[in-house]
N, C-alpha and C positions, 0 to 999 in steps of 0.2 A: 659228258660233263655232268649230267644229272646224277648218274650213278656215282661218279667220282666225288661229287660234292657230298653226297650222303655217306659214302664209304669213308671219306676222310674224317668223319666224326667218330668212326668206330675204331680207328687205328692211330697210333702215334705218327706213323709215316705211311704214305701211300705212294707207290712207285708205278708209273706207267712203263711197261717194257715194250719197246718197239722191236718185235722179233724180225730178224733178217732171214728170209726164206728164199733161197735161190731158185726154187721151183715156181715162184709166183712172179708176176710182172705187175708191180704196183703202179698206180697212177702217179703217186708222189714218191720221191726218193726218201731215204731214211731221215736225212737231216730236215727235209721239209715237213715230214710227219712229226718229228720231234718238236720242231718250231711251232707247228699248229697246236700240238698238245700243250706246250708251255704257254702259248698265248691264250688258249681257251681255259686254262686252269690257273692263271696267275692270281686269281682271287682266293685260291685255296692255299693256305699257308704251309701245309705239311705235304706238298706234292713235289715229286721229282720225276724226271724222265730219263730213262737209260735205253741203250740198245743192247741186243744180245743175239748171237747166232747160236742156234741150238734149241733145246727144249726149254720152255718157260719154267717147268718144274725144276730143271737143273739150275736155272737162274735163281729161283726162289731158295733152293738149297744153299747155293754158294753165298747168298746174301743174308742167310738166316731169316728169311721171310716166313711168316706162319700161314699165309693164305694166298690163293689166287682168286681174284674176284672176277666173275663173268656175269654179263647181263643176259637175262632171259626175257624175250619179248612175248613169246607165245609158245604153245605146246610143241610146235614143230622144231623149235630150238632145243628143246629138252633132250631129245634122243642123242644128238651129236654131243652136246655139252656133258651129258651123263657118261657117255663112252669115254670122252676125254678125261673127265674127273676120275673115273675108275682106273684108267691107265696111269694117270698121274699118281693116284693113291698107290698103285702097284709099284711104281718107280720110286716113290718116296712118301711113305705114310705119315711123315711129320708135316707135310704141307697140305693144308685143308683147301678144298674147293668150296667157295661160297658163291651162291647165286643171288642176284638182286634183280628185281623187276624195275624197269624204267617208269617214269611218270607216264601216264596214259597218253599224253600228247606226243610221245616219241615211239609208241609201240609199232606204228606203221613203217618206221624207218629201218633201213639196213645199209651196209656199206656200198652195195651195188647201186642202190637208188641215189645215195649222196654222190657217188663218183659220177654217175650219169648226169645228174644235175650240174655238177661242177664242170664236167667235160663240155657241156653244152651251154656254158656261160650263165647258168642260173646262180642265184645267191644261196650260199649254204651257211652264212654266218650265224644263223639262228640255231644251227645244229652242231 
């Protein structure tokens, strides 16, 4: 939400894409994830949420999006994100990869930690 709030000031429209990946076993179903995103971003006027099966860069191309925004918490995130950005550029050079740093109070978080807290009954509403 932190990155989305700031990114929304840079673009006319900001779309969250819930990618459907049959190789993963997500804790929350697609509709649940979409609902959580809508709920947590309802204060941002120019946000929408969509689902997509396939490559996010293909979604960006099909919807005439100009960028894919990714969060970087620390240096260890960079290697993976850089490789993905370069592949996306190779697949479609018209779609830019933009990296944003979260507020320092969120740097320690990742999806695995949040899922573990949620699975074990902890409160995740602040995140």
